[in-house]
C-alpha positions as CSV (number, residue, x, y, z in Angstrom):
1,M,0.0,0.0,0.0
2,K,2.8,2.4,1.0
3,S,4.7,1.5,-2.2
4,A,1.7,2.0,-4.4
5,L,0.9,5.4,-2.8
6,K,4.6,6.4,-3.4
7,N,4.3,5.4,-7.0
8,I,1.2,7.5,-7.5
9,I,2.8,10.5,-5.9
10,G,5.9,10.1,-8.0
11,N,4.0,9.8,-11.2
12,K,3.9,13.2,-12.9
13,R,1.0,12.3,-15.3
14,I,-1.2,11.1,-12.5
15,I,-0.6,14.2,-10.4
16,I,-1.3,16.5,-13.3
17,G,-4.4,14.5,-14.2
18,I,-5.7,14.7,-10.6
19,F,-5.4,18.5,-10.4
20,L,-7.0,19.0,-13.8
21,V,-9.9,16.9,-12.6
22,F,-10.1,19.3,-9.6
23,V,-10.4,22.2,-12.1
24,A,-13.2,20.4,-14.1
25,I,-15.1,19.6,-10.9
26,S,-14.7,23.2,-9.6
27,T,-15.9,24.6,-12.9
28,I,-19.0,22.4,-13.0
29,Q,-19.8,23.2,-9.4
30,A,-19.5,27.0,-10.0
31,I,-21.5,27.0,-13.2
32,T,-24.3,24.9,-12.0
33,S,-24.6,26.3,-8.5
34,E,-27.2,28.9,-7.8
35,G,-25.8,32.3,-7.3
36,S,-26.5,34.7,-4.5
37,T,-27.8,38.2,-4.1
38,N,-25.7,41.2,-3.3
39,H,-27.1,42.4,0.0
40,Y,-25.9,46.0,-0.7
41,N,-28.2,46.6,-3.8
42,G,-30.2,43.4,-4.3
43,V,-28.4,42.6,-7.6
44,P,-27.9,38.8,-8.1
45,H,-24.4,37.6,-9.0
46,T,-22.9,34.2,-10.0
47,Q,-21.1,31.7,-7.9
48,Y,-18.0,32.5,-9.8
49,N,-18.1,36.3,-9.2
50,N,-14.3,36.7,-9.1
51,Y,-14.0,35.3,-12.7
52,V,-16.8,37.7,-13.8
53,I,-14.9,40.6,-12.3
54,F,-11.8,39.6,-14.3
55,K,-13.7,39.0,-17.5
56,E,-15.7,42.3,-17.2
57,S,-12.6,44.3,-16.5
58,F,-11.5,43.7,-20.1
59,H,-14.8,45.0,-21.4
60,H,-14.7,48.0,-19.1
61,L,-11.1,48.7,-20.2
62,K,-11.9,48.7,-23.9
63,N,-15.1,50.7,-23.3
64,N,-13.0,53.5,-21.6
65,Q,-14.7,52.9,-18.3
66,D,-13.1,53.3,-14.8
67,L,-12.0,49.9,-13.7
68,Y,-11.8,50.9,-10.1
69,I,-15.4,51.8,-9.3
70,Y,-18.3,49.5,-8.6
71,H,-20.1,48.1,-11.6
72,P,-23.1,46.5,-9.8
73,K,-24.9,45.5,-13.0
74,D,-22.0,43.3,-14.0
75,H,-20.6,41.9,-10.7
76,F,-20.2,42.4,-7.0
77,D,-17.1,43.9,-5.4
78,L,-14.3,45.9,-6.9
79,Y,-11.6,45.1,-9.4
80,K,-8.3,45.5,-7.7
81,Y,-5.8,44.5,-10.3
82,T,-3.8,46.5,-12.9
83,P,-5.0,47.7,-16.3
84,T,-2.5,45.3,-17.8
85,F,-4.2,42.3,-16.1
86,A,-7.5,43.5,-17.5
87,A,-6.0,43.6,-21.0
88,F,-4.5,40.1,-20.5
89,F,-7.9,38.7,-19.5
90,G,-9.3,39.6,-22.9
91,I,-7.9,36.1,-23.9
92,F,-10.5,34.4,-21.6
93,S,-13.3,36.9,-22.1
94,I,-13.9,35.9,-25.7
95,F,-15.2,32.5,-24.6
96,P,-18.5,31.5,-22.9
97,D,-18.2,31.5,-19.2
98,W,-18.0,27.7,-18.8
99,V,-15.1,27.6,-21.3
100,G,-13.3,30.7,-20.0
101,L,-13.6,29.6,-16.4
102,S,-12.2,26.2,-17.3
103,L,-9.3,27.7,-19.2
104,W,-8.6,30.1,-16.4
105,G,-8.5,27.4,-13.7
106,A,-6.4,25.1,-15.9
107,F,-4.0,27.9,-16.8
108,N,-3.4,28.6,-13.1
109,V,-2.9,24.9,-12.2
110,L,-0.7,24.1,-15.2
111,V,1.6,27.0,-14.6
112,L,2.1,26.0,-11.0
113,L,2.5,22.3,-11.9
114,F,5.1,23.2,-14.6
115,A,7.0,25.4,-12.2
116,I,7.1,22.7,-9.4
117,Y,8.3,20.1,-11.9
118,Y,10.8,22.5,-13.3
119,L,12.6,22.8,-10.0
120,P,16.1,21.4,-10.2
121,K,17.5,18.4,-8.4
122,L,14.3,17.3,-6.7
123,T,13.0,13.8,-7.4
124,L,9.5,13.3,-9.0
125,Y,8.4,11.9,-5.7
126,E,9.5,15.0,-3.8
127,K,7.8,17.3,-6.4
128,G,4.6,15.2,-6.2
129,L,4.7,15.5,-2.4
130,I,4.9,19.3,-2.7
131,M,1.7,19.2,-4.8
132,V,0.0,16.9,-2.3
133,F,1.0,19.3,0.6
134,I,-0.5,22.3,-1.2
135,A,-3.6,20.5,-2.5
136,F,-6.1,22.1,-0.1
137,E,-4.8,25.6,-0.7
138,L,-4.7,25.1,-4.5
139,I,-8.3,23.8,-4.5
140,T,-9.3,26.8,-2.4
141,S,-7.7,29.1,-4.9
142,I,-9.3,27.4,-7.9
143,Q,-12.8,27.5,-6.2
144,N,-12.4,31.2,-5.7
145,Q,-11.2,31.8,-9.3
146,Q,-8.2,33.6,-7.8
147,S,-4.8,34.4,-9.5
148,N,-2.7,33.3,-6.5
149,A,-1.8,29.9,-8.0
150,L,-0.6,31.7,-11.1
151,I,1.5,34.1,-9.1
152,V,3.3,31.5,-7.1
153,G,3.7,29.4,-10.2
154,L,5.4,32.4,-12.0
155,L,7.7,33.0,-9.0
156,I,8.8,29.4,-8.7
157,L,9.2,29.1,-12.4
158,A,11.4,32.2,-12.4
159,F,13.6,30.5,-9.9
160,G,13.9,27.4,-12.1
161,L,14.6,29.5,-15.1
162,L,17.4,31.4,-13.2
163,E,18.9,28.0,-12.4
164,K,19.0,27.3,-16.1
165,K,20.5,30.8,-16.7
166,K,17.4,31.9,-18.7
167,L,17.4,35.4,-17.3
168,W,15.2,36.8,-20.1
169,L,12.2,34.4,-19.3
170,A,12.8,34.6,-15.5
171,A,12.5,38.4,-15.7
172,M,9.3,38.1,-17.7
173,C,7.7,35.7,-15.1
174,I,8.5,38.0,-12.2
175,V,7.4,41.2,-13.9
176,F,4.2,39.6,-15.1
177,S,3.5,38.6,-11.4
178,V,4.0,42.2,-10.4
179,F,1.4,43.3,-13.1
180,I,-1.1,40.9,-11.6
181,K,-0.5,41.9,-7.9
182,P,2.2,44.4,-6.8
183,F,3.5,42.1,-4.1
184,G,5.1,40.0,-6.8
185,I,7.9,42.7,-6.8
186,V,9.5,40.9,-3.8
187,G,10.4,38.2,-6.4
188,L,13.0,40.5,-7.8
189,A,15.1,39.5,-4.8
190,L,15.8,36.2,-6.5
191,F,18.2,38.0,-8.9
192,L,20.5,38.7,-5.9
193,F,21.6,35.0,-5.9
194,Y,22.7,35.0,-9.5
195,P,25.4,36.6,-11.7
196,K,24.8,39.1,-14.5
197,K,22.7,41.4,-12.4
198,W,23.0,44.4,-14.8
199,K,21.7,42.2,-17.6
200,A,18.8,41.0,-15.4
201,A,18.0,44.6,-14.6
202,L,17.8,45.5,-18.3
203,Y,15.5,42.5,-18.9
204,V,13.3,43.7,-16.0
205,L,13.1,47.2,-17.5
206,F,12.3,45.8,-20.9
207,W,9.4,43.5,-19.7
208,T,8.1,46.3,-17.4
209,F,7.9,48.5,-20.5
210,I,6.1,45.8,-22.5
211,F,3.5,45.0,-19.8
212,L,3.1,48.7,-19.0
213,I,2.1,49.7,-22.5
214,A,-0.1,46.6,-23.2
215,P,-3.4,48.4,-22.3
216,L,-2.6,51.0,-25.0
217,L,-3.7,48.5,-27.5
218,W,-7.3,49.3,-26.4
219,I,-7.2,52.7,-24.8
220,D,-5.4,56.0,-25.5
221,F,-2.8,57.6,-23.2
222,E,-5.3,60.1,-21.6
223,Q,-7.6,57.3,-20.5
224,Y,-4.6,55.2,-19.3
225,S,-3.5,58.1,-17.1
226,A,-6.9,58.4,-15.6
227,L,-7.0,54.7,-14.9
228,A,-3.5,54.9,-13.3
229,D,-4.7,57.7,-11.0
230,S,-7.8,55.7,-10.1
231,Y,-5.8,52.6,-9.4
232,L,-3.4,54.4,-7.1
233,R,-6.3,56.0,-5.2
234,M,-7.9,52.5,-4.8
235,L,-4.7,51.1,-3.4
236,A,-4.3,53.9,-1.0
237,A,-7.8,53.5,0.3
238,D,-7.4,49.7,0.4
239,H,-4.3,50.0,2.6
240,S,-6.2,51.1,5.7
241,N,-9.1,48.7,5.4
242,S,-7.9,45.6,7.2
243,Y,-4.9,43.7,8.7
244,G,-5.7,40.3,7.0
245,Y,-4.2,37.0,7.9
246,S,-0.8,38.4,8.5
247,V,1.8,39.4,11.1
248,M,-0.1,42.7,11.5
249,G,-3.4,40.8,11.9
250,I,-1.8,38.6,14.6
251,I,-0.4,41.5,16.5
252,N,-3.7,43.5,16.3
253,S,-6.0,40.6,17.2
254,W,-3.8,39.2,20.0
255,F,-2.9,42.4,21.7
256,S,-5.7,44.8,20.5
257,V,-3.0,47.2,19.2
258,D,-3.5,49.6,16.3
259,I,-0.1,49.2,14.7
260,N,1.7,51.0,12.0
261,K,1.6,48.6,9.0
262,N,4.5,50.2,7.3
263,L,6.7,49.8,10.4
264,I,5.9,46.1,10.6
265,V,6.6,45.7,6.9
266,G,9.9,47.6,7.3
267,L,11.0,45.3,10.1
268,G,10.0,42.3,8.0
269,V,12.2,43.6,5.2
270,L,15.2,44.0,7.5
271,L,14.7,40.4,8.8
272,F,14.3,39.2,5.2
273,L,17.6,40.8,4.2
274,L,19.5,39.6,7.3
275,P,20.7,36.3,5.9
276,L,21.5,37.7,2.5
277,Y,24.8,39.1,3.7
278,R,26.1,35.5,3.5
279,I,27.2,35.9,-0.1
280,S,29.6,33.0,0.2
281,Q,26.6,30.6,0.5
282,Y,24.9,31.8,-2.7
283,K,26.7,29.0,-4.6
284,S,24.7,26.4,-2.7
285,L,21.5,25.4,-4.4
286,Q,20.0,24.6,-1.1
287,F,20.6,28.1,0.2
288,R,19.1,29.6,-2.9
289,L,16.0,27.4,-2.5
290,L,15.7,28.6,1.1
291,G,15.8,32.1,-0.3
292,L,12.9,31.2,-2.6
293,T,10.9,29.8,0.3
294,S,11.5,32.9,2.3
295,I,10.2,35.1,-0.5
296,L,7.1,33.1,-1.0
297,I,6.1,33.1,2.7
298,W,7.1,36.8,3.2
299,I,4.8,37.9,0.4
300,V,1.8,36.6,2.3
301,I,2.5,37.1,6.0
302,F,3.5,40.7,5.5
303,N,0.5,41.4,3.3
304,H,-2.2,43.3,5.2
305,K,-4.8,42.1,2.7
306,A,-3.9,38.4,2.9
307,E,-7.0,36.2,2.6
308,S,-7.4,32.5,2.8
309,P,-6.9,31.9,-1.0
310,T,-3.6,33.8,-0.8
311,F,-2.0,31.1,1.3
312,I,-1.4,28.9,-1.7
313,I,1.7,31.1,-2.1
314,A,2.9,30.7,1.5
315,M,2.2,27.0,1.7
316,A,4.1,26.4,-1.5
317,G,7.1,28.0,0.2
318,A,6.5,26.1,3.4
319,S,6.2,22.8,1.5
320,I,9.5,23.3,-0.4
321,W,11.1,24.2,2.9
322,F,9.9,21.0,4.5
323,I,11.2,18.9,1.7
324,L,14.6,20.6,2.2
325,S,14.6,20.4,5.9
326,Q,16.0,17.9,8.4
327,K,13.0,15.9,9.7
328,N,13.6,16.8,13.3
329,S,10.9,17.3,15.9
330,I,10.8,21.1,15.5
331,N,10.5,21.1,11.7
332,I,7.9,18.3,11.7
333,A,5.8,20.0,14.4
334,L,5.9,23.3,12.5
335,F,4.8,21.7,9.3
336,I,2.0,19.7,10.9
337,L,0.8,22.9,12.5
338,A,0.8,24.5,9.0
339,I,-1.2,21.7,7.5
340,I,-3.8,21.8,10.4
341,L,-4.1,25.6,11.0
342,T,-3.3,27.0,7.6
343,S,-4.6,24.4,5.1
344,L,-7.3,22.5,7.0
345,S,-8.8,25.2,9.1
346,P,-11.0,26.7,6.4
347,T,-12.4,23.3,5.4
348,D,-15.2,21.1,6.7
349,L,-12.6,18.7,8.1
350,F,-11.8,21.3,10.8
351,P,-14.2,21.9,13.8
352,A,-16.4,24.9,12.8
353,T,-16.5,26.2,16.4
354,I,-12.8,26.5,16.7
355,R,-12.5,28.1,13.3
356,E,-15.1,30.8,14.0
357,E,-14.1,31.5,17.6
358,F,-10.3,31.2,17.4
359,V,-8.8,30.8,14.0
360,K,-10.5,33.7,12.2
361,P,-10.6,36.2,15.1
362,Y,-7.0,35.7,16.0
363,A,-5.6,35.3,12.4
364,L,-4.3,31.8,13.4
365,K,-4.1,30.8,9.7
366,A,-1.0,32.9,9.4
367,L,0.7,31.7,12.6
368,P,2.3,28.5,11.3
369,C,3.7,30.2,8.2
370,M,5.0,33.0,10.3
371,L,6.8,30.6,12.6
372,I,8.2,28.6,9.6
373,W,9.4,31.9,8.0
374,F,11.4,32.7,11.2
375,K,12.8,29.2,11.1
376,I,13.8,29.7,7.5
377,I,15.6,32.9,8.4
378,Y,17.4,31.0,11.1
379,D,18.3,28.2,8.8
380,M,19.8,30.6,6.3
381,I,21.8,32.4,8.9
382,V,23.4,29.2,10.3
383,F,23.6,27.4,6.9
384,N,27.0,26.0,6.0
385,E,27.3,24.1,2.7
386,N,30.4,22.3,4.1
387,S,28.7,21.1,7.3
388,Q,28.0,17.4,7.7
389,E,24.9,18.4,9.6
390,K,23.4,20.5,6.8
391,N,19.9,19.7,5.6
392,K,19.9,17.5,2.5
393,L,17.3,17.1,-0.2
394,S,19.2,14.5,-2.2
395,K,22.7,13.3,-2.7
396,N,23.1,15.6,-5.7
397,I,21.4,18.7,-4.3
398,E,24.5,20.9,-4.4
399,Q,25.2,22.6,-7.6
400,P,28.0,25.2,-7.8
401,L,27.1,28.6,-9.2
402,N,29.3,31.5,-10.0
403,T,27.9,34.5,-8.3
404,N,30.3,37.1,-9.6
């Protein structure tokens, strides 16, 4: 039984097939489920409202409408992405909803799957385990038609491309993630681990220019300027609305303190940068992978708007870290806590009373990822590629890299 399960997890085709079935089931469920009514204005909306928001953003863009105001006749809630993402979603908007929704879900899943299987030096079994570990979070993201699986896929894929010295494509992936949600900009820190930084900077500038001008295919510069102003006003207003499932949310809910979010983020940046002084360790693949996991978790736990579907990003980082780590009692306990509180707490497998009275009010979904992130920072600070006690992922994990 154990051997059969291991063979299934280690079979790439089976894992891909399983997650594509999840996409199909989620699409059927969303399309066939009865929608609900917006209690603000009584307008009915579909069960797949997030997809409708994305789809309609393209139509609003080409019709010269403000993307960042309510459009209650079309959907509930605000569009909070860039004009570039609205332009990109024109690809899906040409299809009927059941087709577009299927393609959107499949695109998210396939990018993430390709990214995981593109990671260097891990075995197929280890990559399959990562997908198993993040399954609940991925399903949550798919069911909510969110872009988070795409974002984490792009960032992990950028890492794999950098390992293959494909700076051009890596820069494209990271910049695209930024033009979906601004927090993808943290992914630029990956370039610190690799040579040819000036070349990478030029590629980033190139792709930034390309993605920046993309909406001009449908609107003129004057309308684009108006959209940019509206987008920045929306972000400014959005900044003060909540603390989310984040470090800020934990501090606020646990200690009833109104904290300065920017101060906490600043401290988070300092802690994030702390292990990066160890330039001599950059040649170690394992150290670089730890850097990737730090980035993926940081993006979420220091995001004041982090919601449950956002944690596919953090759990991907936590899962890669666990594969890398020594399986000692501390690391195992931290990861089990992440599976229980982060992944399972929003599901029906978790006691509803505990979820409603403790997990949600005290932002406990973020706690295990926060603890794991602190452990990653510690692991990077004490990491020594020549140590016999270092964590090992496989016999061939270490891959020299020139960092000049």
